[in-house]
C-alpha positions as semicolon CSV with decimal commas, in nm:
position;residue;x (nm);y (nm);z (nm)
1;X;0,364;-0,009;0,834
2;X;0,663;0,093;1,090
3;X;0,400;-0,070;1,392
4;X;0,423;-0,385;1,174
5;X;0,741;-0,403;1,059
6;X;0,820;-0,283;1,466
7;X;0,600;-0,653;1,497
8;X;0,851;-0,863;1,268
9;X;1,162;-0,762;1,487
10;X;1,238;-0,547;1,164
11;X;1,261;-0,182;1,317
12;X;1,491;-0,011;1,415
13;X;1,534;0,349;1,489
14;X;1,880;0,412;1,406
15;X;1,921;0,157;1,153
16;X;2,093;0,273;0,821
17;X;1,842;0,094;0,549
18;X;1,526;0,316;0,508
19;X;1,231;0,225;0,317
20;X;1,057;0,469;0,129
21;X;0,718;0,516;-0,095
22;X;0,598;0,747;-0,411
23;X;0,285;0,680;-0,451
24;X;0,242;0,688;-0,876
25;X;-0,135;0,668;-0,885
26;X;-0,476;0,550;-0,715
27;X;-0,791;0,590;-0,745
28;X;-1,144;0,535;-0,606
29;X;-1,452;0,466;-0,814
30;X;-1,833;0,502;-0,644
31;X;-1,986;0,536;-0,951
32;X;-2,108;0,203;-0,987
33;X;-2,434;0,089;-0,867
34;X;-2,371;-0,170;-0,626
35;X;-1,970;-0,234;-0,620
36;X;-1,769;0,073;-0,598
37;X;-1,356;-0,051;-0,711
38;X;-1,008;0,182;-0,601
39;X;-0,675;0,099;-0,692
40;X;-0,354;0,232;-0,638
41;X;0,003;0,227;-0,660
42;X;0,355;0,239;-0,518
43;X;0,684;0,274;-0,584
44;X;0,889;0,188;-0,344
45;X;1,283;0,229;-0,289
46;X;1,464;-0,011;0,026
47;X;1,825;0,183;0,014
48;X;2,139;0,167;0,277
49;X;2,336;0,515;0,238
50;X;2,364;0,584;-0,141
51;X;2,289;0,181;-0,218
52;X;1,948;0,065;-0,366
53;X;1,886;-0,218;-0,230
54;X;1,549;-0,238;-0,367
55;X;1,326;-0,006;-0,640
56;X;0,997;-0,124;-0,744
57;X;0,571;-0,098;-0,781
58;X;0,320;-0,277;-0,622
59;X;-0,010;-0,213;-0,654
60;X;-0,366;-0,353;-0,549
61;X;-0,684;-0,359;-0,631
62;X;-1,013;-0,380;-0,435
63;X;-1,347;-0,352;-0,515
64;X;-1,648;-0,271;-0,227
65;X;-2,006;-0,311;-0,179
66;X;-2,149;0,026;-0,269
67;X;-2,451;0,206;-0,319
68;X;-2,512;0,497;-0,651
69;X;-2,643;0,738;-0,396
70;X;-2,299;0,949;-0,331
71;X;-2,423;0,976;0,059
72;X;-2,343;0,603;0,056
73;X;-2,110;0,564;-0,167
74;X;-1,857;0,825;-0,120
75;X;-1,833;0,722;0,258
76;X;-1,750;0,357;0,138
77;X;-1,494;0,483;-0,090
78;X;-1,318;0,682;0,184
79;X;-1,365;0,368;0,436
80;X;-1,237;0,108;0,188
81;X;-0,875;0,319;0,093
82;X;-0,742;0,116;0,438
83;X;-0,862;-0,202;0,316
84;X;-0,642;-0,105;-0,018
85;X;-0,380;0,043;0,180
86;X;-0,383;-0,325;0,318
87;X;-0,387;-0,533;0,032
88;X;-0,084;-0,312;-0,106
89;X;0,149;-0,364;0,218
90;X;0,080;-0,725;0,221
91;X;0,200;-0,748;-0,229
92;X;0,473;-0,550;-0,086
93;X;0,604;-0,814;0,211
94;X;0,487;-1,095;-0,015
95;X;0,772;-0,991;-0,223
96;X;1,059;-1,192;-0,211
97;X;1,320;-0,946;-0,378
98;X;1,179;-0,682;-0,075
99;X;1,202;-0,921;0,231
100;X;1,576;-0,959;0,129
101;X;1,602;-0,601;0,118
102;X;1,513;-0,516;0,409
103;X;1,691;-0,768;0,588
């Protein structure tokens, strides 16, 4: 997130605003015959000192090709986590309240 905020010129090491997140729920299911699924819910908060500017749960889901063989399915599930987090951040960055809170 820091790298992406820097690229968007929204990052400052001395800013008083802070973005934090707490994972509420997540799961990666590799038990499907040829497809796995994953989901994540994170409560994001943007604060400026003692003032909360944004406080919302953002979620994402992801499906991926997998296998019924554990030796293939487990690494597939682990690799899919990166895409799941990318989708989560995409959903966060699309939230107009989040955008307004970090300006």
